FIVEX-59724 format. One record per residue (C-alpha): residue in one letter; x negated, y, z negated. Coordinates in steps of 0.05 Angstrom, whole numbers, plus 5000, padded with zeros to 4 digits. Each point is the difference from the previous one (the first is absolute). Layout:
N
AXYZ;...
This chain:
99
X743583439657;X503749755061;X507549914994;X502149305016;X507550124999;X501349414954;X503750404947;X503449744937;X507349855013;X506850114968;X498150524948;X505850084951;X500750364934;X503949964935;X499650414936;X499949924926;X500150544946;X492449975001;X498049935073;X501549935074;X498449285020;X497649865071;X499949315032;X497649795069;X498249405042;X492949905026;X498350095074;X501749425045;X492749855018;X493150094972;X497249984929;X501850594955;X494550224953;X503250644975;X506550395001;X500650754994;X506450344975;X501350705027;X505050524973;X502550685019;X504350444956;X505950175044;X500149855074;X493549865037;X498450565049;X493850305033;X499250454939;X502449504947;X495449415009;X500249364958;X494449844951;X497249324981;X502449854930;X497649284993;X495249505031;X499649264980;X493249714984;X501749274988;X498249355034;X507449885016;X503150695004;X507150064972;X505850215044;X503250434947;X498550664966;X503350384943;X499450765006;X500350224927;X498050715018;X506450145039;X504350564969;X507549974990;X504450305054;X494350115050;X500349725071;X493849605020;X498249675066;X495649394996;X496449545049;X494749464994;X493949855042;X495349404997;X492849825013;X500649395046;X493749645024;X495850614979;X504450495041;X505250504978;X507249835020;X505350485022;X505450214949;X505949594977;X507050285006;X501250634959;X504949984941;X503350584965;X500449904925;X502150394938;X499649814926;
């Protein structure tokens, strides 16, 4: 896929006792057909790469995700990418989150 640079915007997080909740805004242009949520345990480095933990498969993809697999007292880094007009976007901003 070719990166189009139209990444999701303003990724923020909150937590509950059960999950880390992520919310973001869609890209400013294009039609989003899918979002992908990526997570790394600890800080992202060349040897600690993020993995995709969720992909939307809905006609109107949601701009929120609840990570119910997050463990207590563990640092995670998250970002979101999008499929926009059949092309892969760049990443959103990265957030650090703990539950």
